[in-house]
DRENKE-884859 format. One record per residue (C-alpha): x negated, z negated, y; residue in three letters. Coordinates in steps of 0.05 Angstrom, whole numbers, plus 5000, padded with zeros to 4 digits. Layout:
# DRENKE-884859
XZYala
...
//
This chain:
# DRENKE-884859
525653105010unk
523852734934unk
528952324907unk
528651624905unk
525551394846unk
528050964799unk
525050214778unk
525150134721unk
525249284690unk
518249304692unk
517549564768unk
522949074812unk
519948534776unk
512948694792unk
514748834865unk
519348294868unk
513647684853unk
508248184891unk
513148024959unk
514147354953unk
507747214931unk
504847605001unk
511047255045unk
508646665017unk
515046494980unk
510846484911unk
505645924928unk
498245974903unk
497445484847unk
504945624808unk
504745824745unk
508046484732unk
513046214664unk
515646824625unk
521146474596unk
524246254665unk
522046984684unk
525647444632unk
532146844651unk
530946934730unk
532447764715unk
535747804659unk
531548194625unk
527648064561unk
520847824567unk
517048424555unk
518848794622unk
516348064654unk
509848014601unk
507548784629unk
509348584707unk
505048054700unk
499848484672unk
499949014731unk
500448394779unk
493248064741unk
490948874741unk
491448864820unk
489348084830unk
495347854850unk
495947394785unk
491147074752unk
491347044669unk
489446284638unk
489446334556unk
495346004525unk
496645704592unk
500546224631unk
498846734695unk
497746274742unk
497846554827unk
491046504862unk
489546304933unk
489247004986unk
486046765048unk
485847075114unk
477947235106unk
478847615033unk
484248055068unk
480648235123unk
474048505073unk
479348895036unk
482649245088unk
476049395122unk
473849685054unk
480550075050unk
478950295135unk
473350705123unk
475551005051unk
480751315088unk
476351545146unk
471551825095unk
477552215075unk
481052395129unk
474452725156unk
472653115097unk
479453285092unk
478953575166unk
472053945149unk
473754165075unk
480354175059unk
484154875054unk
489655235094unk
494655105036unk
492154375032unk
493854225100unk
500654525108unk
501553985039unk
499753565096unk
503653705154unk
509753715099unk
508152935073unk
507552765148unk
514553035153unk
518052815093unk
516352135120unk
518552265187unk
525352365150unk
525751885112unk
524751365172unk
529851745210unk
535251615153unk
533850815160unk
530650855086unk
525350335082unk
523850515002unk
523551175009unk
519451115067unk
514350705023unk
513951204972unk
513651755014unk
507651355071unk
505051354985unk
505352064991unk
503652265049unk
496351875037unk
495052244974unk
495252875008unk
490652675058unk
485952484990unk
487453094958unk
485753515019unk
478853155030unk
477553544964unk
474052994928unk
476052714862unk
471352124852unk
472351904929unk
480351984918unk
479951564849unk
475451044881unk
480551034943unk
486851114901unk
483650394865unk
482750054935unk
489550264951unk
493149964885unk
489749244906unk
492649274972unk
499349634963unk
503448984958unk
501348805032unk
502049565046unk
509449565033unk
510648835070unk
507649165132unk
515649605137unk
519348765145unk
515548775217unk
520849035267unk
517949715295unk
512749795242unk
515950495202unk
516050855285unk
509250625293unk
505750865230unk
509751545234unk
507151565293unk
499951425273unk
500951995215unk
502652425263unk
495952385302unk
491152295239unk
495153015219unk
493153305285unk
486953175281unk
486453365204unk
489354055213unk
485254365276unk
478754015248unk
477753365292unk
473153155233unk
471552525273unk
478052465313unk
481652475245unk
476251765208unk
478151385264unk
485251495276unk
485151275196unk
480550775207unk
485650475265unk
491950675222unk
489150155175unk
487549605213unk
494049625248unk
497649615181unk
493048945169unk
495948665247unk
502948775209unk
501648465147unk
499047785187unk
505947845230unk
510747825165unk
506447315134unk
503846835175unk
499146565135unk
494947185122unk
494547165195unk
487247535209unk
483447085237unk
482047315300unk
488847245307unk
//
């Protein structure tokens, strides 16, 4: 089990603001003022400024010269589009992992799946969030396609706050572990299309779970 990563001030500010934006606690149109945030988190403006810059990089704030950064409007339709793309990328990674990965890569994937399960068994949500990323990283690496892995991580970073928020939904971690196990089984057995379908389905369940914790972002189909 990897040790839990200690968050820097910037990471804490970024993750806190991102989760509040996802949940609607910080509404669209709100200006993120460095001075007030620095007071709130009891830090200097430097980590606040860096946190805002990182949020801007994933589309969670829009920078406006000399007027501060503002929270944009997220729509359910836009979020669904993003998750649909993520689902296809994950499916491609899983398909390639099932056909192209080495026995060693598959062993690393199995181990990553077990590490996730251990974090879940311990009831450590924050550690599970970290090990969940490591599990998906193992799939990307097993695909053997570095460019695909790079693109997939880029889209994942855009969706990271939403993916993290899903674990606030009751029972989601247990369900996530079961989905990981099914994906791992298909990859280890070389069942490319099964692995791809399970990986895509996994991301679409994540999308629905976001709607459960952030009703304003519930998917249009319910």
